[in-house]
C-alpha positions as CSV (number, residue, x, y, z in Angstrom):
1,M,-12.3,22.4,-3.8
2,L,-9.0,20.5,-3.1
3,A,-7.2,23.6,-1.9
4,Q,-10.1,24.6,0.4
5,H,-10.0,21.2,2.1
6,V,-6.2,21.2,2.4
7,A,-6.2,24.7,3.9
8,Q,-7.9,23.2,7.0
9,W,-5.3,20.5,7.5
10,P,-2.4,20.9,10.0
11,D,-0.1,21.2,7.0
12,P,-1.7,23.6,4.5
13,A,1.2,22.9,2.1
14,A,0.1,19.3,1.6
15,S,-0.3,18.0,-1.9
16,V,-3.3,16.2,-3.3
17,V,-4.0,14.6,-6.7
18,V,-7.2,13.3,-8.0
19,V,-6.6,10.7,-10.8
20,E,-8.9,9.3,-13.4
21,P,-8.0,6.7,-16.0
22,G,-5.2,8.1,-18.2
23,A,-4.4,11.3,-16.4
24,P,-4.6,13.5,-13.3
25,L,-8.0,15.2,-13.0
26,A,-7.2,17.9,-10.4
27,S,-4.4,18.7,-8.0
28,T,-3.2,21.2,-5.4
29,G,0.2,21.7,-3.7
30,D,3.8,21.0,-4.7
31,L,3.8,17.8,-6.7
32,E,7.5,17.6,-7.4
33,A,9.0,17.9,-3.9
34,P,10.3,14.6,-2.6
35,R,8.2,13.0,0.2
36,R,8.6,10.1,2.5
37,W,5.6,7.8,1.9
38,A,6.0,5.5,4.9
39,S,3.7,2.5,4.6
40,V,2.4,3.4,1.2
41,T,5.8,1.9,0.3
42,K,4.2,-1.5,0.9
43,L,2.1,-1.2,-2.3
44,L,5.2,-0.9,-4.5
45,S,7.2,-3.5,-2.6
46,A,4.3,-6.0,-2.9
47,L,4.0,-5.4,-6.6
48,T,7.7,-5.9,-7.0
49,V,7.4,-9.4,-5.4
50,L,4.2,-10.1,-7.4
51,V,6.0,-9.3,-10.7
52,L,8.6,-11.9,-9.8
53,V,5.9,-14.4,-9.1
54,H,4.2,-13.6,-12.4
55,D,7.6,-14.1,-14.2
56,G,8.1,-17.5,-12.6
57,E,11.0,-16.4,-10.4
58,A,9.1,-16.8,-7.1
59,D,6.3,-19.0,-5.7
60,L,3.5,-17.4,-3.7
61,D,2.5,-20.6,-1.9
62,E,5.7,-22.4,-1.2
63,A,6.9,-22.2,2.4
64,L,10.0,-20.1,2.7
65,P,13.3,-21.6,4.0
66,A,13.3,-22.2,7.8
67,D,16.2,-19.6,8.2
68,A,14.2,-17.0,6.3
69,A,10.7,-16.9,7.8
70,P,8.6,-18.5,10.5
71,P,7.7,-22.2,9.9
72,G,5.1,-22.6,7.2
73,A,5.0,-19.0,6.2
74,T,4.7,-18.3,2.4
75,L,5.0,-15.2,0.4
76,S,1.2,-14.9,0.3
77,H,1.1,-15.0,4.1
78,L,3.7,-12.3,4.3
79,L,2.0,-10.0,1.7
80,D,-1.5,-10.3,3.2
81,H,-0.4,-9.9,6.8
82,T,-1.3,-13.5,7.9
83,S,2.2,-14.8,8.5
84,G,1.7,-14.5,12.3
85,L,4.6,-12.1,12.6
86,D,4.3,-9.2,15.0
87,F,4.4,-5.6,13.8
88,E,8.1,-5.5,14.4
89,A,9.0,-9.1,14.8
90,G,12.8,-9.4,15.1
91,G,14.7,-11.8,12.9
92,P,15.6,-15.5,12.3
93,G,15.9,-17.4,15.5
94,T,14.2,-14.6,17.5
95,W,10.9,-14.2,15.6
96,R,8.0,-12.7,17.6
97,V,5.1,-14.8,16.3
98,R,1.6,-14.3,17.5
99,A,-0.3,-16.9,15.4
100,Q,0.1,-19.7,13.0
101,P,0.3,-18.7,9.3
102,G,-3.1,-18.1,7.8
103,Q,-5.1,-17.8,11.0
104,R,-5.1,-14.1,11.9
105,R,-4.6,-10.8,10.2
106,I,-1.7,-9.1,12.0
107,Y,-0.3,-6.1,10.3
108,S,3.5,-6.5,10.1
109,N,6.3,-4.4,8.8
110,T,8.6,-7.3,9.3
111,G,6.5,-9.5,7.1
112,I,7.0,-7.2,4.1
113,E,10.7,-6.9,4.9
114,V,11.0,-10.7,4.9
115,A,9.2,-11.0,1.6
116,A,11.6,-8.4,0.1
117,A,14.6,-10.2,1.5
118,H,13.4,-13.4,0.0
119,A,13.0,-11.7,-3.4
120,S,16.6,-10.5,-3.2
121,A,17.8,-13.9,-2.2
122,L,16.1,-15.5,-5.2
123,T,17.4,-12.9,-7.7
124,G,20.7,-11.9,-6.2
125,A,19.7,-8.2,-6.6
126,P,19.2,-5.6,-3.9
127,F,15.5,-5.1,-3.4
128,A,15.7,-1.3,-4.1
129,E,17.1,-2.2,-7.5
130,L,14.3,-4.7,-8.1
131,L,11.6,-2.2,-7.2
132,R,13.2,0.4,-9.5
133,E,13.6,-1.9,-12.5
134,L,10.3,-3.9,-12.2
135,V,7.9,-1.2,-11.0
136,A,9.2,2.4,-10.8
137,Q,11.0,2.7,-14.1
138,P,8.4,1.0,-16.3
139,L,5.8,3.4,-14.9
140,G,7.9,6.5,-15.5
141,M,8.4,7.1,-11.8
142,T,11.9,8.6,-12.5
143,S,12.3,10.3,-9.1
144,T,11.2,7.4,-7.0
145,R,13.7,5.5,-4.8
146,L,13.7,3.1,-1.9
147,D,15.7,4.4,1.0
148,G,15.9,1.6,3.6
149,S,13.0,-0.6,4.6
150,A,10.8,-2.2,1.9
151,A,7.9,-1.6,4.4
152,H,8.3,2.1,4.8
153,G,11.3,3.5,3.0
154,L,9.9,5.0,-0.2
155,V,10.9,8.6,-1.2
156,A,9.1,10.1,-4.2
157,P,7.3,13.2,-5.4
158,T,3.6,13.2,-5.3
159,A,3.6,13.4,-9.1
160,D,5.2,9.9,-9.2
161,L,2.6,8.5,-6.8
162,A,-0.1,9.9,-9.0
163,L,1.4,8.0,-12.0
164,F,1.4,4.9,-9.8
165,A,-2.2,5.4,-8.8
166,G,-3.2,5.8,-12.4
167,E,-1.7,2.4,-13.2
168,L,-3.5,0.7,-10.4
169,L,-6.7,2.3,-11.6
170,A,-6.3,1.1,-15.2
171,P,-3.2,-1.0,-15.8
172,R,-1.4,-0.3,-19.0
173,V,2.1,-1.4,-18.2
174,L,2.0,-3.9,-15.4
175,P,0.3,-7.3,-16.0
176,V,-3.4,-7.1,-15.1
177,A,-3.0,-10.3,-13.1
178,V,-0.3,-8.7,-10.9
179,V,-2.5,-5.7,-10.0
180,D,-5.4,-8.0,-9.4
181,A,-3.4,-10.1,-7.0
182,L,-2.5,-6.9,-5.1
183,R,-6.1,-5.8,-4.7
184,T,-8.2,-8.9,-4.5
185,P,-9.1,-10.0,-1.0
186,S,-6.8,-12.8,0.2
187,R,-8.2,-15.0,3.0
188,P,-11.2,-12.7,3.3
189,G,-13.3,-12.3,6.5
190,L,-10.4,-12.5,9.0
191,V,-10.8,-10.3,12.1
192,G,-8.0,-7.9,12.7
193,V,-6.8,-4.5,13.8
194,L,-6.4,-1.8,11.2
195,P,-3.7,0.5,12.6
196,G,-5.2,3.8,13.6
197,F,-8.8,2.6,13.2
198,G,-9.1,-0.3,15.6
199,K,-10.5,-3.8,15.4
200,Q,-12.4,-4.7,12.2
201,A,-14.8,-7.6,11.9
202,H,-13.7,-8.1,8.2
203,N,-10.1,-6.8,8.0
204,D,-9.7,-7.6,4.3
205,W,-6.4,-7.3,2.5
206,G,-5.1,-8.3,-0.9
207,L,-1.5,-9.3,-1.4
208,G,-0.2,-6.0,-0.4
209,A,-3.1,-3.6,-0.6
210,E,-5.7,-2.9,2.1
211,V,-9.3,-3.4,0.9
212,R,-12.0,-1.2,2.2
213,A,-14.7,-3.9,2.5
214,D,-17.1,-2.8,5.3
215,K,-14.5,-1.4,7.7
216,D,-15.8,1.2,10.1
217,P,-14.2,3.5,11.0
218,H,-11.9,3.9,7.9
219,W,-9.7,6.4,6.3
220,T,-11.6,6.5,3.0
221,S,-15.2,7.7,2.5
222,P,-18.2,5.6,3.6
223,E,-19.3,6.3,0.0
224,N,-16.3,4.6,-1.5
225,D,-17.0,1.2,-3.1
226,P,-16.2,-1.8,-0.8
227,A,-13.6,-2.9,-3.4
228,T,-11.6,0.3,-3.0
229,F,-8.0,-0.5,-2.2
230,G,-4.8,1.3,-1.2
231,H,-2.7,2.2,1.8
232,F,-1.9,5.1,4.1
233,G,1.4,5.9,5.9
234,Q,2.3,7.3,9.2
235,S,4.1,10.2,7.5
236,G,0.7,11.6,6.6
237,T,0.4,10.0,3.2
238,S,-2.4,8.1,1.6
239,L,-3.4,6.5,-1.7
240,W,-6.7,4.9,-2.6
241,V,-8.2,3.5,-5.9
242,D,-11.9,3.2,-6.4
243,R,-12.4,1.4,-9.8
244,A,-16.2,1.5,-9.4
245,R,-16.0,5.3,-9.6
246,S,-13.0,5.4,-12.0
247,L,-11.1,7.6,-9.5
248,A,-8.0,7.5,-7.4
249,L,-6.8,9.9,-4.7
250,V,-3.2,10.6,-3.5
251,T,-2.4,12.8,-0.6
252,A,0.9,13.8,1.0
253,S,1.4,15.9,4.1
254,A,4.3,16.9,6.3
255,E,2.0,16.3,9.3
256,P,2.3,12.7,10.6
257,F,-0.8,10.6,10.7
258,G,-3.0,11.4,13.7
259,E,-6.5,12.2,14.8
260,W,-6.7,15.0,12.2
261,A,-6.4,12.4,9.3
262,T,-9.1,10.2,10.7
263,T,-11.6,12.9,9.8
264,A,-9.9,15.0,7.2
265,W,-9.1,12.1,4.8
266,P,-12.7,10.7,4.7
267,A,-14.1,14.2,4.3
268,L,-11.9,14.9,1.4
269,A,-12.7,11.5,-0.2
270,T,-16.4,12.2,0.1
271,A,-16.0,15.6,-1.5
272,V,-14.0,14.2,-4.3
273,L,-16.6,11.5,-5.0
274,H,-19.4,14.1,-4.9
275,R,-17.6,16.5,-7.2
276,A,-16.9,13.7,-9.7
277,R,-20.6,12.7,-10.1
C-alpha cells in the first residue's frame, strides 16, 4: 500500500515508515540514505532545549537577556512561535518584531535559532553537540547530525527519524514530561498562519511541535486525532504522531514541499489509518 501511494508522488524514490509502539510496522524506499529534514529539525531542537529545562539548566518562563532576544521573550515564547519575531527576523539590535510576546502565533525560524543560541550560551557547548548528546545518541540515532541552523539543518536517514517518531509515540528514553511539553498545546486558541496551509482559527502548537487541533486544510488526515502532533519540512519531509491511534508516520522525499504534498500527504495518512484499523 505504501509503495502504491509513493509511486504517484513526484519523487517515486521517496521513503516512508509507519511506526507503532516499539517498532516500525511497514516501510518503503531507502531508509538509510541521508536526507535533509528542513523544519522537521525543529522537533529535535525543541526537545534539546526542553531536556535542559527538565535538568534545571534553563528556565522556560524567564525573559532572555536583552542582547539575546526581543524584550520580554522567554524560551516558551520562542518554542511555541509566540515571541513576535518574524519568520526570518534578523539579529540583536535589528530584530523584525511583529507582535508583543504571547499575543500572536507567528511561525519563526529565528525564534528557534535564538532558543538554540541561548541553550549554547547557558551550557558553553555548541548546539549541534547538545542535540547529539541529549537527544540523538540516547535514542540510537547514530547517523543524525545538525548541519547549520537549529531551525532547519538536520541531516539523517529516514530510519533514524523512525526511531525518533517511535520515542515520541511511546517515550522510553526521554522523560515523559519533556515529550509532553513538546506536544501539549501552549497558549491554545491563537489565530495564525500555518505555512503552506493558510490562516487557521486555532493555530495550536506545543513547545516545538505543531498540534493538529481543528486545522483545515492540513497536511495530516482529517481522520487523525486532534491531538496529533509533529512537523513537516520544505525539503519534502514530514513526521506526525497520533497517540490515539498508536501510530506515527515519517515521510521523506527529494521533491520539495509544494501543492503535491497538500493532497498526497493527507491521502497517505488516511490510507495508513484505514489500514491499521
